[in-house]
C-alpha positions in Angstrom: 90.4 115.0 88.7 91.1 116.9 91.4 89.2 116.3 94.8 86.2 118.2 94.9 86.9 120.3 97.6 89.9 121.5 96.4 87.7 123.2 93.1 86.5 127.0 94.5 86.0 128.8 91.0 82.4 129.0 90.4 80.8 129.9 87.4 77.1 129.5 85.8 78.3 129.1 82.2 80.3 126.5 81.0 84.3 126.4 81.9 86.9 126.4 79.0 90.0 126.5 78.5 91.2 129.6 77.1 93.6 127.0 74.4 93.2 128.0 71.0 92.8 124.5 70.1 90.0 124.2 72.7 88.5 127.2 71.5 88.5 126.6 68.0 87.1 122.6 68.4 83.7 124.0 71.0 83.0 126.8 68.5 82.9 124.1 65.3 81.1 121.6 67.5 78.9 123.8 69.3 76.2 123.3 66.7 75.9 119.7 67.6 73.2 120.4 69.9 71.2 121.8 66.8 71.9 118.6 65.0 69.4 115.5 64.4 70.0 111.6 62.8 73.3 111.0 60.7 74.3 114.3 61.5 74.6 114.5 64.9 76.3 110.9 64.9 78.9 111.6 62.4 80.0 115.0 64.2 79.6 113.4 67.6 82.1 110.5 66.5 84.7 113.3 64.9 84.6 114.8 68.7 85.2 111.9 70.4 88.2 110.8 68.2 90.0 114.6 68.6 89.4 114.1 72.4 90.6 110.7 72.8 93.6 111.2 74.5 92.1 113.6 76.9 89.3 111.1 77.5 91.6 108.3 78.7 93.2 110.5 81.1 90.7 111.7 82.6 88.8 108.1 83.0 92.1 107.4 84.7 92.4 110.4 87.2 88.6 109.8 88.2 88.6 106.2 88.8 91.6 106.8 90.8 90.3 109.5 93.3 86.9 108.5 93.6 86.0 107.5 97.0 84.0 104.6 98.1 80.4 105.4 99.2 79.4 104.3 102.8 75.9 103.8 101.8 76.2 100.9 98.6 72.6 100.4 98.4 71.3 103.7 98.3 73.9 105.0 95.5 73.2 101.9 93.2 69.2 102.8 93.6 70.0 106.3 92.9 71.8 105.0 89.6 69.2 102.4 88.6 66.4 105.2 88.9 68.7 107.4 86.7 69.7 105.2 84.3 66.1 104.0 83.8 64.1 107.2 84.2 66.2 109.9 83.9 66.4 111.2 87.0 65.7 110.3 90.7 64.2 112.4 93.7 65.7 112.1 97.5 63.6 113.2 100.1 66.4 112.8 102.9 69.5 114.0 102.0 72.9 114.3 103.9 72.5 118.1 104.1 71.5 119.0 107.7 68.5 121.2 108.6 71.2 123.2 110.6 73.2 123.4 107.7 69.8 124.4 105.1 69.1 127.0 107.3 72.6 128.5 107.3 72.6 128.2 103.5 69.0 130.0 103.7 69.9 133.0 105.7 73.1 133.2 103.9 71.6 133.8 100.5 69.3 136.2 102.1 71.6 138.6 103.9 73.3 138.9 100.4 70.0 139.3 98.2 67.1 140.7 100.7 63.4 140.7 98.9 63.5 144.3 98.4 66.7 144.3 96.2 65.7 141.1 94.4 62.5 142.7 93.4 64.4 145.5 91.9 66.1 142.8 89.7 64.7 142.2 85.9 66.1 138.6 86.0 63.6 136.3 86.0 65.9 133.8 87.5 68.5 135.0 89.5 72.4 133.2 90.2 74.4 133.7 93.3 77.6 132.3 94.4 78.0 130.7 97.8 80.5 132.2 100.5 83.8 130.0 100.4 82.9 128.4 103.4 79.4 127.1 102.4 80.7 126.0 98.6 83.8 123.6 101.0 81.2 122.4 103.0 78.2 121.3 100.0 81.5 120.0 98.1 82.6 117.9 101.0 79.0 116.7 101.5 78.8 115.7 97.3 82.3 114.1 97.4 81.7 112.1 100.2 77.6 110.8 99.6 77.1 111.1 95.4 80.2 111.4 94.1 80.6 107.9 92.8 76.9 107.5 92.1 77.8 110.5 89.7 80.7 109.5 88.5 79.4 106.2 87.3 76.3 108.2 85.5 78.4 110.2 83.6 80.7 107.0 82.2 83.9 108.2 85.0 84.1 111.4 83.4 82.7 113.6 85.5 83.5 117.4 85.8 81.4 119.9 87.9 80.1 123.1 86.3 78.2 125.1 89.0 77.0 125.4 92.4 75.0 128.5 93.1 71.7 129.4 94.3 69.7 129.3 91.9 66.1 132.2 92.7 63.6 132.3 90.2 60.7 135.3 91.0 58.1 133.7 89.1 56.8 137.0 88.4 56.1 136.7 84.8 55.9 134.1 81.9 58.6 134.2 78.9 58.0 133.1 75.1 60.6 130.8 73.9 62.2 130.3 77.8 63.6 127.6 80.2 59.8 127.9 81.6 58.8 126.0 78.1 59.6 122.0 77.2 63.4 121.6 76.2 66.2 119.7 76.2 70.1 121.4 77.2 71.4 119.3 74.7 74.9 119.5 76.0 75.8 116.3 75.7 74.6 112.7 75.6 74.2 112.7 79.1 74.3 115.8 82.0 73.5 115.6 85.5 71.5 118.0 87.8 70.9 118.7 91.3 68.7 120.7 93.1 68.6 120.9 96.6 65.0 122.7 98.1 66.0 125.1 100.5 62.6 125.6 101.4 59.3 123.2 101.0 58.5 122.9 96.9 55.0 123.7 96.0 52.4 124.2 93.3 52.8 128.0 94.3 56.4 127.8 93.8 56.2 127.3 89.9 57.8 123.7 90.8 60.4 122.8 88.3 57.8 119.6 86.2 60.2 116.5 83.8 59.0 113.9 81.7 60.8 110.5 82.0 63.8 109.8 79.8 62.1 106.8 77.8 58.8 109.2 77.1 61.0 112.4 76.3 62.9 110.3 73.6 59.8 109.4 72.1 58.8 112.8 71.4 62.4 114.2 70.6 62.1 111.9 67.7 58.5 112.1 66.9 58.7 115.8 66.6 62.4 115.9 65.5 63.2 118.5 68.4 66.5 120.4 68.1 68.2 123.2 69.4 67.5 125.4 66.4 65.7 128.7 67.2 62.9 127.6 65.2 62.6 124.8 67.5 64.0 125.0 70.6 60.9 124.9 72.7 58.1 122.1 72.7 54.8 123.5 73.5 52.5 122.7 75.9 49.9 122.2 73.4 52.2 119.2 71.5 53.0 117.8 74.8 49.2 117.3 75.6 48.5 115.9 72.1 50.5 113.2 72.9 50.0 112.3 75.8 46.3 113.3 76.7 44.3 110.0 76.0 47.0 108.3 78.1 46.0 110.4 81.0 50.2 110.8 81.8 51.1 113.6 83.8 54.7 114.9 84.0 56.4 114.8 87.2 56.9 117.3 89.5 59.4 118.3 92.1 57.0 119.1 95.0 58.7 118.1 98.2 59.8 119.3 101.6 63.0 121.3 102.4 66.2 119.6 102.2 64.8 117.0 99.2 66.9 116.6 96.6 66.4 116.1 92.9 68.8 114.4 90.1 67.9 115.4 86.5 69.4 114.8 83.5 67.9 117.7 81.6 70.1 116.3 78.5 67.5 113.1 78.4 64.8 114.7 80.2 62.5 117.3 79.0 61.5 120.1 81.5 60.9 123.0 82.3 60.3 125.4 85.6 60.1 129.1 87.3 56.4 129.6 85.0 54.4 132.6 86.8 53.0 131.7 90.2 52.3 132.7 93.8 55.6 132.6 95.6 59.1 132.6 94.2 61.4 129.4 94.4 65.4 128.7 96.3 67.5 126.1 95.2 70.9 125.2 95.8 71.9 124.5 92.0 74.9 122.3 91.2 75.7 121.0 87.6 78.1 118.1 86.0 79.2 117.2 82.7 80.8 114.9 81.0 84.1 114.6 79.0 81.6 113.6 76.2 79.9 116.7 76.1 79.9 118.7 72.8 82.5 121.2 74.3 86.0 120.4 75.5 85.7 121.5 79.6 88.3 123.1 81.3 89.9 120.2 83.4 90.9 120.9 86.9 
């Protein structure tokens, strides 16, 4: 695996090879996210067998290139929370206040509020400048990559680094504004860096820990089929109302960082609210994903 600072291609979607074998594999195993029970495990086992040589090589490359972190206690704490709950929130990240301001300014210089209001998409993804991208990846590699790699079975790959701007003007049926899992693999890891204070009026990222999510997924036999790709608030409340359980919300100050496994934790965000929301959004996948990723 090449060092992250050398990665310059940023895309929102899953990055895939143009190799015909990879394309056929991904098309065939794409329905893994829609399976439940023995069909899922059977297809997943076959997928792993097909990818086994690549898995071994990718594991070796990752192990050789990952830098040893300076703050091992911090890394162990985040890794422990991720393994146990599927999420971890850091109130003071390694992104300086000056750099956060620079990221903010860069976004609004490219997309003014006036121009954003003309766009129909509820969520807008905007790539970073090469300079800011290089700086972000350097901070990630130096301070978080060891922990990220361990969480993703030492088989990580970078999917995307981008701005995520939520307009929060309307609610949409069957969208990511409703409870769901991403179902792209056994584990995935998304990082949400708050580029301004996150409050209730910003349509906050909302999620349920992995243990309760697993219970709900099994209880409702949730899958990503068109008939049942989202879970309603009513069904969630039905299970937890008597227990007085409340989902977690990413309501923190500017510079806070949320690590969230969206394959293990039911989540939603960007619901209609008074104010918009701006994140720096970073996503990592594992080579055990249902699709075969492009190897950097």
